[in-house]
VOGU-3710 file (C-alpha; in Angstrom, 3 decimals, decimal comma):
1> mmlfllrmsl> 10,749/59,072/-14,931  9,690/55,788/-13,358  6,322/57,241/-12,330  5,804/58,419/-15,917  6,645/54,957/-17,247  4,247/53,302/-14,799  1,380/55,611/-15,765  2,012/55,068/-19,473  2,289/51,312/-19,037  -0,979/51,132/-17,108
11> knalrhrlra> -2,788/53,133/-19,802  -1,322/50,895/-22,494  -2,319/47,743/-20,605  -5,939/48,870/-20,350  -6,216/50,529/-23,747  -8,014/47,559/-25,307  -10,479/46,737/-22,559  -11,806/43,458/-23,980  -8,362/42,073/-24,752  -7,096/43,129/-21,340
21> altlaglava> -10,112/41,542/-19,605  -9,669/38,247/-21,462  -5,930/38,218/-20,757  -6,507/38,908/-17,059  -9,154/36,177/-16,904  -6,778/33,703/-18,556  -3,974/34,619/-16,166  -6,252/34,333/-13,133  -7,538/30,899/-14,181  -4,012/29,662/-14,938
31> ilsfgllstv> -2,563/30,845/-11,616  -5,614/29,474/-9,777  -5,217/26,079/-11,498  -1,495/26,057/-10,798  -2,165/26,787/-7,128  -4,823/24,073/-6,816  -2,605/21,441/-8,452  0,349/22,449/-6,280  -1,877/22,203/-3,205  -2,887/18,671/-4,205
41> vtawyagada> 0,800/17,702/-4,399  1,456/19,349/-1,014  -1,526/17,516/0,498  -0,188/14,237/-0,875  2,978/14,694/1,173  1,271/16,306/4,181  1,413/13,187/6,335  5,126/12,715/5,734  5,917/16,407/6,223  4,059/16,439/9,554
51> asdkrlisrs> 5,864/13,341/10,834  7,972/13,773/13,959  11,700/13,103/13,792  11,484/11,694/17,331  9,288/8,756/16,357  10,294/5,533/14,637  8,049/2,872/13,133  9,058/-0,758/13,483  7,281/-3,264/11,241  7,831/-6,672/9,693
61> aislvfplpm> 10,828/-6,709/7,365  8,871/-8,881/4,914  5,735/-6,809/4,534  3,391/-4,606/6,498  0,681/-7,285/6,293  2,710/-9,607/8,517  2,189/-8,822/12,246  4,848/-8,690/14,930  4,590/-10,527/18,279  3,693/-8,317/21,215
71> sygekirgve> 6,650/-9,817/23,081  8,884/-7,615/20,924  7,587/-4,578/22,801  9,584/-5,142/25,981  12,756/-5,875/24,037  12,373/-2,647/22,051  11,653/-0,690/25,239  15,018/-1,822/26,618  17,013/-0,606/23,596  19,346/2,294/24,368
81> gvtgiswanw> 17,931/5,600/23,125  14,264/4,511/23,276  12,121/6,766/25,467  8,697/5,279/24,863  6,835/2,630/22,917  3,315/1,971/21,720  1,669/-0,098/18,998  -1,065/0,111/16,407  -3,121/-2,121/14,126  -4,893/-1,088/10,931
91> fggiyiepkn> -8,598/-2,008/11,222  -10,141/-1,230/7,843  -13,824/-1,057/8,801  -16,684/0,449/6,775  -19,009/3,088/8,206  -22,457/2,677/6,552  -21,007/2,472/3,012  -17,534/2,065/1,444  -17,289/5,691/0,249  -17,152/6,842/3,905
101> ffpqfavdpa> -13,474/5,962/4,145  -11,300/7,147/7,032  -8,212/5,688/8,784  -9,009/3,454/11,773  -6,376/2,177/14,175  -6,467/-0,122/17,194  -3,954/1,404/19,634  -2,890/1,322/23,257  -4,559/4,610/24,319  -2,286/5,844/27,124
111> sylrlypefq> 1,089/5,113/25,521  -0,041/6,126/22,025  -1,286/9,558/23,054  1,941/10,172/24,992  3,897/9,649/21,771  1,538/11,906/19,778  1,304/15,192/21,718  0,011/16,917/18,582  -3,362/15,235/19,266  -4,912/17,728/21,690
121> vdeaeraafi> -7,560/16,032/23,856  -9,536/17,371/26,805  -8,231/15,657/29,941  -11,672/14,386/30,971  -12,258/12,947/27,494  -8,771/11,415/27,449  -9,461/9,666/30,782  -12,863/8,447/29,587  -11,314/7,021/26,413  -8,599/5,211/28,360
131> rdrqgclvgr> -11,136/3,741/30,804  -13,707/2,484/28,314  -12,446/-0,552/26,409  -15,187/-0,057/23,833  -14,509/3,667/23,591  -13,008/5,494/20,629  -11,248/8,793/19,982  -12,011/10,655/16,741  -10,571/13,702/15,008  -12,427/17,015/14,908
141> klaqrfgwkv> -12,834/16,990/11,096  -14,077/13,412/11,139  -16,627/14,238/13,846  -17,836/17,264/11,886  -18,046/15,244/8,684  -20,507/12,727/10,150  -22,032/14,870/12,889  -20,628/12,738/15,696  -20,479/13,949/19,264  -19,205/12,526/22,547
151> gdtiplkgti> -21,437/9,663/23,684  -22,548/8,574/20,197  -22,339/4,890/19,264  -20,487/4,272/15,993  -21,030/0,968/14,141  -18,276/-0,266/11,810  -18,505/-3,259/9,520  -15,239/-5,168/9,703  -13,423/-6,238/6,547  -10,138/-7,629/7,874
161> ypgtwsfvvr> -11,915/-8,536/11,122  -15,439/-9,650/10,106  -18,576/-8,650/11,915  -20,274/-5,473/13,102  -18,273/-3,564/15,697  -19,738/-0,900/17,971  -17,698/1,904/19,502  -18,681/4,765/21,782  -17,176/8,185/21,111  -15,397/9,129/24,326
171> giyegrdatt> -13,339/12,025/22,999  -12,703/14,329/20,047  -9,153/15,488/19,461  -7,919/18,612/17,703  -4,640/19,059/15,896  -1,956/21,156/17,528  -0,876/22,371/14,089  -2,611/22,968/10,770  -0,762/19,945/9,362  -2,098/17,519/11,985
181> denqfffhwa> -4,482/14,917/10,589  -7,900/15,337/12,250  -9,570/12,610/10,218  -8,498/9,530/12,188  -10,366/7,045/14,367  -8,662/5,300/17,321  -9,944/2,521/19,580  -8,508/0,018/22,058  -6,081/-2,580/20,747  -7,021/-4,807/23,716
191> ylnewvlqry> -10,658/-4,839/22,523  -9,551/-6,055/19,084  -7,072/-8,545/20,547  -9,772/-10,174/22,711  -11,879/-10,785/19,622  -8,910/-12,231/17,699  -7,925/-14,553/20,566  -11,453/-15,947/20,751  -11,712/-16,718/17,029  -8,141/-17,058/15,786
201> pkrgnatgvf> -5,952/-17,812/18,832  -2,763/-18,174/16,792  -3,170/-14,650/15,395  -3,620/-13,026/18,778  -1,159/-10,977/20,817  0,322/-9,439/17,686  0,398/-5,952/16,217  0,959/-4,350/12,845  3,578/-1,817/13,920  5,402/-0,582/16,981
211> vvgiregsea> 5,719/3,179/17,435  9,046/3,957/19,079  9,858/7,257/20,777  13,496/8,417/20,801  15,403/11,266/22,461  16,709/13,093/19,394  16,036/12,861/15,687  19,780/12,679/15,065  19,799/9,263/16,786  17,160/7,769/14,453
221> alvservdsq> 19,515/5,705/12,306  21,493/4,402/15,272  18,426/3,438/17,329  16,808/1,836/14,257  19,851/-0,365/13,790  19,833/-1,319/17,473  16,172/-2,308/17,312  16,549/-4,374/14,139  19,668/-6,109/15,447  17,569/-7,447/18,348
231> frnslaetlt> 15,483/-9,532/15,966  17,953/-10,355/13,205  17,739/-14,015/12,061  14,491/-14,475/14,004  11,250/-15,798/12,517  9,892/-12,222/12,388  12,674/-9,786/11,548  11,897/-6,089/11,833  12,427/-3,063/9,645  12,660/0,129/11,700
241> eteksfqlsf> 12,615/3,530/10,029  11,659/7,112/10,767  7,983/7,976/10,746  8,564/10,185/7,713  10,210/7,356/5,755  7,340/5,076/6,709  4,801/7,605/5,413  6,786/8,218/2,232  6,776/4,492/1,471  3,010/4,793/0,906
251> vamtdsivla> 3,398/7,978/-1,156  5,991/6,211/-3,316  3,285/3,826/-4,509  1,605/6,761/-6,270  4,696/8,605/-7,482  3,562/8,472/-11,104  0,272/10,201/-10,214  2,074/12,956/-8,302  4,494/13,434/-11,196  1,608/13,682/-13,666
261> iqvvsyvvil> -0,091/16,358/-11,538  3,154/18,347/-11,337  3,657/18,117/-15,106  0,092/19,312/-15,767  0,558/22,272/-13,399  3,634/23,461/-15,323  1,963/22,845/-18,691  -0,784/25,247/-17,575  1,863/27,909/-16,956  3,492/27,264/-20,346
271> iimavmantm> 0,129/27,671/-22,082  -0,653/30,986/-20,406  2,915/32,093/-21,138  2,275/31,510/-24,856  -1,027/33,417/-24,650  0,605/36,301/-22,809  3,525/36,422/-25,259  1,079/36,674/-28,157  -0,801/39,481/-26,371  2,395/41,469/-25,806
281> amaarertae> 3,573/40,887/-29,388  0,258/42,226/-30,737  0,394/45,247/-28,424  3,969/46,077/-29,395  3,173/45,762/-33,110  0,203/48,120/-32,811  2,340/50,756/-31,066  5,323/50,680/-33,402  4,655/54,238/-34,572  4,257/55,463/-30,988
291> yatlkalgfg> 7,581/53,968/-29,951  9,252/55,527/-32,990  7,763/58,891/-32,024  9,165/58,569/-28,514  12,606/57,910/-29,968  12,228/60,930/-32,276  11,430/63,072/-29,224  14,704/62,021/-27,626  13,709/59,049/-25,492  16,265/56,256/-25,686
301> ppvvgwlill> 15,572/52,586/-26,553  15,603/51,569/-22,853  12,462/53,681/-22,284  10,624/51,706/-24,976  11,805/48,448/-23,445  10,688/49,477/-19,973  7,227/50,460/-21,247  6,645/46,996/-22,706  8,151/45,207/-19,718  6,138/47,191/-17,174
311> esvllcalga> 2,932/46,665/-19,169  3,535/42,905/-19,086  4,376/42,951/-15,370  1,274/45,009/-14,538  -1,022/42,664/-16,460  0,529/39,597/-14,861  0,439/41,173/-11,406  -3,278/41,956/-11,724  -4,123/38,543/-13,185  -1,969/36,658/-10,681
321> gmgillsfpa> -3,398/38,679/-7,797  -6,913/37,692/-8,832  -5,840/34,055/-9,200  -4,136/33,956/-5,795  -7,113/35,578/-4,057  -9,481/33,092/-5,700  -7,225/30,221/-4,608  -8,242/30,518/-0,949  -12,009/29,917/-1,384  -11,322/27,387/-4,160
331> vqlvghaldn> -8,997/25,360/-1,920  -11,610/25,389/0,851  -14,282/24,060/-1,529  -12,014/21,393/-3,025  -10,656/20,458/0,399  -14,177/19,973/1,734  -15,092/17,788/-1,248  -11,926/15,669/-0,918  -11,790/15,619/2,868  -11,722/11,816/2,987
341> lfpvfhianq> -8,711/11,664/0,640  -6,747/14,674/1,877  -7,212/15,237/5,621  -4,832/18,226/5,439  -5,660/20,462/2,464  -4,645/24,110/2,668  -2,507/26,574/0,725  1,081/26,405/1,885  3,343/29,450/1,842  5,477/27,605/-0,684
351> tlwlqtgaal> 2,495/27,418/-3,071  1,903/31,176/-2,808  5,560/31,813/-3,620  5,371/29,411/-6,572  2,295/31,221/-7,910  4,019/34,597/-7,572  7,203/33,275/-9,166  5,280/31,699/-12,048  3,499/35,010/-12,744  6,813/36,892/-12,717
361> vvalvsaaip> 8,407/34,404/-15,123  5,417/34,684/-17,469  5,657/38,493/-17,386  9,386/38,616/-18,113  9,435/35,923/-20,795  6,355/37,331/-22,575  7,839/40,829/-22,769  11,412/39,868/-23,676  11,153/39,450/-27,468  8,611/42,293/-28,131
371> awqsmririv> 10,733/44,666/-26,017  13,959/43,669/-27,769  12,377/44,108/-31,231  10,829/47,482/-30,355  14,107/48,785/-28,912  15,890/47,966/-32,194  13,351/49,512/-34,563  14,592/52,504/-36,542  12,711/55,811/-36,257  12,094/56,048/-40,005
381> dglraia> 10,695/52,535/-40,232  8,520/53,107/-37,204  7,086/56,390/-38,445  6,068/54,778/-41,719  3,472/52,847/-39,732  1,592/56,151/-39,200  0,729/56,332/-42,875
//
């Protein structure tokens, strides 16, 4: 019986070729759009989702723009539960022109890379980077974007730190996971600090944040409190939080944009649901006499309901399948175009499940009312439609 229903439903779905083609195209575009918008939202949170639970970020309690004295480093290192420490400064330079944006950090190379094992670097390149005070380490995607290779000299125009800075690429790192940001640029904090001490002595020997390694993620709150208690009531109090919380604090600044994107993605599904419901209502109305004939031949109302439901599911499955398949090349194209904004841009498994779930909801909701009405129609009333 089920095989019979499937065959009948497939024939019904493709009976009007033009209408079926337009419906499938609409479904494919809607599911594709939903997937792209969901991927944008996922990419927005990629940095926070990839954050390690064994790293804390300690910054000024007032604001991130206020630096912390380097002398804090040894005190933090001595806090119980801390396994490692490093530091980083945002640089904010411009490569050729402002549109070529990418994150640039002045770091302590050896300690920083120990705390970030997800940055996979060739040992020879790692050693060369650590040795050369003017050297830099760049991500694979960033190197591909500008055609950089090991040994190239990269000029950056300073904004926070004025002047033209030259760096030599000593290594290119790759991400251990697909969620690892490969669009970053690292150079020696000591190189930056020398420049600051020469021009602004009072601003020297300071850093934007301390990166703190801990034994277990479950100890994050306790270790954070221990670190902050060290500097309570000092001239530069600290705020220590998990790396994920630190990343989310930046995402929170654009919450309204993320919410708007999410709303638009669901509006797209609601629109295609209305289109699909209209398609199924038209199909059911055209086949009123056929459904009445089936009932006259002894088929019960559930058979009529299953025919409409399966037709809707088959159409949505075909349209959604096309949309999901098109999502992969579309995400690659969009990701390449927005590489400077979204370093990690790929379809997550969650997005694929959301696309599938959205298609299933559209299929069920669109078929519900036409199926219910067709199941209730009387044989006599249905057969009148033949005349």
